[in-house]
C-alpha positions as CSV (number, residue, x, y, z in Angstrom):
1,M,-188.7,13.1,-75.1
2,P,-191.5,14.8,-73.1
3,P,-190.4,17.8,-71.0
4,A,-189.5,16.9,-67.4
5,L,-190.9,18.2,-64.1
6,V,-189.2,17.8,-60.7
7,T,-191.6,16.9,-58.0
8,G,-191.4,18.1,-54.4
9,E,-190.0,14.7,-53.5
10,A,-186.9,15.3,-55.7
11,V,-188.0,13.0,-58.5
12,E,-187.7,14.1,-62.1
13,L,-190.8,12.9,-64.0
14,E,-191.3,12.9,-67.7
15,V,-194.8,14.5,-67.9
16,R,-196.8,15.5,-70.9
17,T,-197.3,19.3,-71.1
18,A,-200.7,20.3,-72.3
19,G,-201.0,20.8,-76.1
20,L,-202.3,23.9,-77.7
21,L,-205.6,22.3,-78.7
22,S,-206.4,20.9,-75.3
23,R,-205.6,24.3,-73.7
24,V,-207.9,26.1,-76.2
25,L,-210.6,23.7,-75.3
26,A,-210.1,24.3,-71.6
27,L,-210.0,28.0,-72.2
28,A,-213.2,27.9,-74.2
29,L,-215.1,26.1,-71.4
30,D,-213.8,28.6,-68.9
31,V,-214.8,31.5,-71.1
32,V,-218.3,30.1,-71.4
33,V,-218.6,30.0,-67.6
34,Q,-217.1,33.4,-67.1
35,L,-219.3,35.1,-69.7
36,G,-222.3,33.4,-68.3
37,L,-221.6,34.7,-64.9
38,L,-220.7,38.1,-66.2
39,L,-224.0,38.4,-68.2
40,A,-226.0,37.2,-65.2
41,G,-224.2,39.9,-63.1
42,F,-225.0,42.6,-65.7
43,F,-228.6,41.5,-65.8
44,V,-228.9,41.8,-62.0
45,L,-227.1,45.1,-62.1
46,A,-229.5,46.5,-64.7
47,V,-232.5,45.4,-62.6
48,A,-231.1,46.5,-59.2
49,T,-229.7,49.9,-60.3
50,D,-232.6,51.1,-62.6
51,G,-232.3,54.8,-62.7
52,A,-228.8,55.0,-61.2
53,D,-226.3,57.6,-62.5
54,E,-223.8,56.6,-65.2
55,A,-220.8,56.8,-62.9
56,T,-222.3,54.3,-60.5
57,L,-223.2,51.9,-63.3
58,A,-219.7,52.1,-64.8
59,A,-218.0,51.5,-61.4
60,T,-220.3,48.5,-60.7
61,A,-219.8,47.1,-64.2
62,L,-216.0,47.4,-63.7
63,A,-216.2,45.6,-60.4
64,L,-218.2,42.8,-62.0
65,S,-215.7,42.5,-64.8
66,V,-212.8,42.2,-62.3
67,L,-214.7,39.6,-60.4
68,A,-215.3,37.5,-63.4
69,L,-212.0,37.9,-65.2
70,V,-209.5,38.0,-62.3
71,V,-211.0,37.0,-59.0
72,L,-212.8,33.9,-60.2
73,P,-209.7,32.4,-62.1
74,V,-207.5,33.1,-59.0
75,A,-210.0,31.3,-56.7
76,W,-210.5,28.4,-59.1
77,E,-206.8,27.7,-59.5
78,T,-205.9,28.3,-55.8
79,L,-208.7,26.3,-54.2
80,S,-208.6,23.4,-56.7
81,R,-204.8,23.1,-56.9
82,G,-204.5,24.3,-60.5
83,R,-207.8,23.1,-62.0
84,S,-210.3,25.6,-63.4
85,P,-213.6,24.1,-64.6
86,G,-212.3,24.0,-68.2
87,K,-209.0,22.4,-67.2
88,A,-210.8,19.9,-65.0
89,A,-213.0,18.9,-68.0
90,A,-210.0,18.7,-70.4
91,G,-207.8,16.7,-67.9
92,L,-205.3,19.5,-67.4
93,R,-203.7,21.2,-64.3
94,V,-201.5,24.2,-63.7
95,V,-198.4,23.5,-61.6
96,R,-195.4,25.4,-60.5
97,D,-192.1,24.9,-62.5
98,D,-190.9,22.8,-59.6
99,G,-193.9,20.5,-59.8
100,G,-195.7,21.9,-56.7
101,P,-199.3,23.2,-56.6
102,V,-199.9,26.8,-57.6
103,R,-200.5,29.3,-54.9
104,A,-202.6,32.5,-54.9
105,R,-199.8,34.8,-56.1
106,Q,-199.0,32.6,-59.1
107,A,-202.7,32.3,-59.9
108,L,-203.0,36.1,-59.6
109,V,-200.1,36.7,-62.0
110,R,-201.6,34.3,-64.5
111,A,-205.1,35.9,-64.2
112,L,-203.8,39.5,-64.6
113,A,-201.6,38.6,-67.6
114,G,-204.6,36.6,-69.0
115,V,-206.7,39.7,-69.2
116,G,-204.3,41.2,-71.7
117,E,-203.2,38.2,-73.7
118,L,-206.5,36.3,-73.7
119,W,-209.3,38.9,-73.5
120,V,-207.8,42.1,-74.9
121,A,-205.6,40.5,-77.6
122,G,-208.2,37.8,-78.3
123,G,-205.9,35.0,-77.5
124,S,-203.4,35.7,-80.2
125,V,-200.6,36.6,-77.8
126,A,-201.2,33.5,-75.7
127,A,-201.3,31.3,-78.8
128,I,-198.0,32.7,-80.2
129,A,-196.2,32.4,-76.9
130,S,-197.4,28.8,-76.4
131,L,-196.2,27.8,-79.8
132,V,-192.8,29.5,-79.3
133,S,-192.3,27.9,-75.8
134,S,-190.9,24.4,-75.7
135,R,-193.2,23.7,-72.7
136,G,-196.3,25.4,-74.2
137,K,-196.1,28.4,-71.8
138,R,-198.2,31.5,-72.4
139,V,-196.9,34.9,-71.1
140,G,-198.8,34.4,-67.8
141,D,-197.0,31.1,-67.2
142,Q,-193.6,32.7,-68.0
143,L,-194.3,35.5,-65.5
144,A,-195.7,33.2,-62.8
145,G,-193.3,30.4,-63.1
146,T,-196.0,27.8,-63.9
147,V,-196.8,25.3,-66.6
148,V,-199.9,23.5,-67.7
149,V,-199.6,19.7,-67.8
150,R,-201.8,16.7,-68.6
151,D,-203.3,15.6,-65.3
152,R,-204.5,12.2,-66.4
153,V,-201.1,10.7,-67.1
154,P,-199.9,7.8,-64.9
155,R,-196.8,8.9,-63.0
156,P,-194.1,6.8,-61.3
157,R,-194.3,6.4,-57.6
158,P,-192.0,9.2,-56.2
159,Q,-189.0,8.3,-54.0
160,P,-188.7,10.3,-50.7
161,L,-186.1,13.0,-50.2
162,P,-183.0,11.9,-48.4
163,Q,-183.3,12.9,-44.8
164,A,-180.7,14.6,-42.7
165,P,-181.9,13.9,-39.1
166,E,-178.9,15.6,-37.5
167,L,-180.0,18.9,-39.1
168,A,-183.7,18.5,-38.3
169,D,-183.7,20.9,-35.3
170,W,-181.8,23.6,-37.2
171,A,-184.0,23.2,-40.3
172,R,-187.2,23.6,-38.3
173,S,-186.0,26.9,-36.9
174,A,-184.4,28.2,-40.1
175,D,-186.0,30.7,-42.5
176,V,-186.1,28.9,-45.8
177,G,-188.7,31.2,-47.4
178,M,-186.2,33.1,-49.5
179,L,-185.2,30.0,-51.4
180,P,-186.3,30.7,-55.0
181,G,-188.1,27.9,-57.0
182,R,-185.2,27.9,-59.6
183,L,-182.7,27.0,-57.0
184,A,-184.9,24.5,-55.3
185,V,-185.4,22.7,-58.7
186,A,-181.7,22.7,-59.3
187,A,-181.0,21.3,-55.9
188,R,-183.6,18.6,-56.1
189,T,-182.4,17.5,-59.6
190,A,-178.8,17.4,-58.4
191,L,-179.7,15.2,-55.3
192,A,-181.8,12.9,-57.5
193,R,-178.9,12.4,-59.9
194,A,-176.0,12.6,-57.4
195,D,-175.3,8.8,-57.6
196,Q,-175.0,9.1,-61.4
197,L,-172.4,11.8,-61.3
198,H,-168.6,11.4,-61.3
199,P,-167.3,12.0,-57.8
200,A,-165.5,15.2,-58.7
201,S,-168.5,16.6,-60.6
202,R,-170.8,15.6,-57.7
203,E,-168.7,17.4,-55.2
204,R,-168.5,20.5,-57.4
205,V,-172.2,20.7,-58.3
206,L,-173.5,20.0,-54.8
207,G,-170.9,22.3,-53.2
208,D,-171.9,25.2,-55.5
209,L,-175.6,24.6,-54.8
210,A,-175.0,24.4,-51.1
211,A,-173.2,27.7,-51.1
212,E,-176.1,29.4,-52.9
213,V,-178.6,27.9,-50.5
214,S,-176.5,28.8,-47.4
215,A,-176.5,32.4,-48.5
216,L,-180.3,32.5,-48.5
217,V,-181.0,30.6,-45.3
218,A,-180.9,32.1,-41.8
219,P,-179.4,31.2,-39.4
220,P,-176.6,29.6,-41.4
221,P,-176.2,25.8,-41.1
222,P,-173.8,24.3,-38.5
223,A,-170.1,24.5,-39.5
224,G,-168.8,21.5,-41.4
225,T,-172.2,20.5,-42.8
226,R,-171.8,18.3,-45.9
227,P,-173.4,19.9,-49.0
228,E,-175.7,17.0,-49.7
229,R,-176.9,16.9,-46.1
230,L,-177.6,20.7,-46.1
231,L,-179.6,20.5,-49.4
232,A,-181.5,17.5,-48.1
233,A,-182.4,19.2,-44.9
234,V,-183.5,22.4,-46.5
235,L,-185.6,20.7,-49.2
236,A,-187.2,18.3,-46.8
237,E,-188.2,21.2,-44.5
238,R,-189.5,23.2,-47.5
239,R,-191.6,20.2,-48.5
240,D,-192.9,19.6,-45.0
241,R,-193.9,23.3,-44.7
242,D,-195.7,23.2,-48.0
243,T,-197.5,20.0,-46.9
244,A,-198.5,21.5,-43.6
245,R,-199.8,24.6,-45.3
246,A,-201.8,22.6,-47.8
247,Q,-203.3,20.5,-44.9
248,R,-204.2,23.6,-43.0
249,E,-205.9,25.1,-46.1
250,R,-207.8,21.8,-46.7
251,A,-208.9,21.8,-43.0
252,R,-210.1,25.4,-43.3
253,R,-212.1,24.7,-46.5
254,D,-213.6,21.6,-44.9
255,A,-214.6,23.6,-41.8
256,L,-216.2,26.3,-44.0
257,H,-218.1,23.6,-46.0
258,D,-219.4,22.0,-42.8
259,Q,-220.5,25.4,-41.5
260,A,-222.2,26.2,-44.7
261,R,-224.1,22.8,-44.6
262,R,-225.1,23.5,-41.0
263,L,-226.4,26.9,-41.9
264,T,-228.2,25.6,-44.9
265,G,-229.9,23.0,-42.7
266,L,-231.3,25.5,-40.3
């Protein structure tokens, strides 16, 4: 059975994680792009700094390397929601363990770990880690809490999270940023499967999860809140904030593109 991912809408999907061969193909394409940009940068550096001292050349070469090997991968995965040029060509995407889009911090962790396991170690560390992991994770994925999946696989239409309208005002004012991805995944999975559980097991599982969530949310929920209603309210608010953040980022990128087009037309 294919490994499962839980989406932001509390639906567990059986998705196909990327195989080693497809990841190697995506990596090879990315390496070609990075090396091309790096060589072009070194050529410009050699022309622009003719006669410069060795310390200046070394510092500039280091800056170019960091730009090509770290900054570019972070920008690719953050702005394209997990798709570098190589992954886009191979039909792959990087997602968080809870199924959501990667953010800059996850992309940064992957890029920094990639310098060691892909460039310094020649890919051997990444290959061994991917073969050992049941979900094909390299070291960077393990550290960042991400997984590479097949992006061109039909997925079932997700069902919406159960709403808790009586807790909407509290949830909007609550700080839910401390909720870790592991706990969010567990809560979403439990809510999605709640109807399939024995009543006693359902009460115990949801109660334990609600207690963990309550300890990480401020201010605490109103007294007497049912566990499933608490979990639904917190997860729905977390989803809404992620959606709003993505929309703001998309609007910002669109505004920058429009501005660039206007400047180009001047």
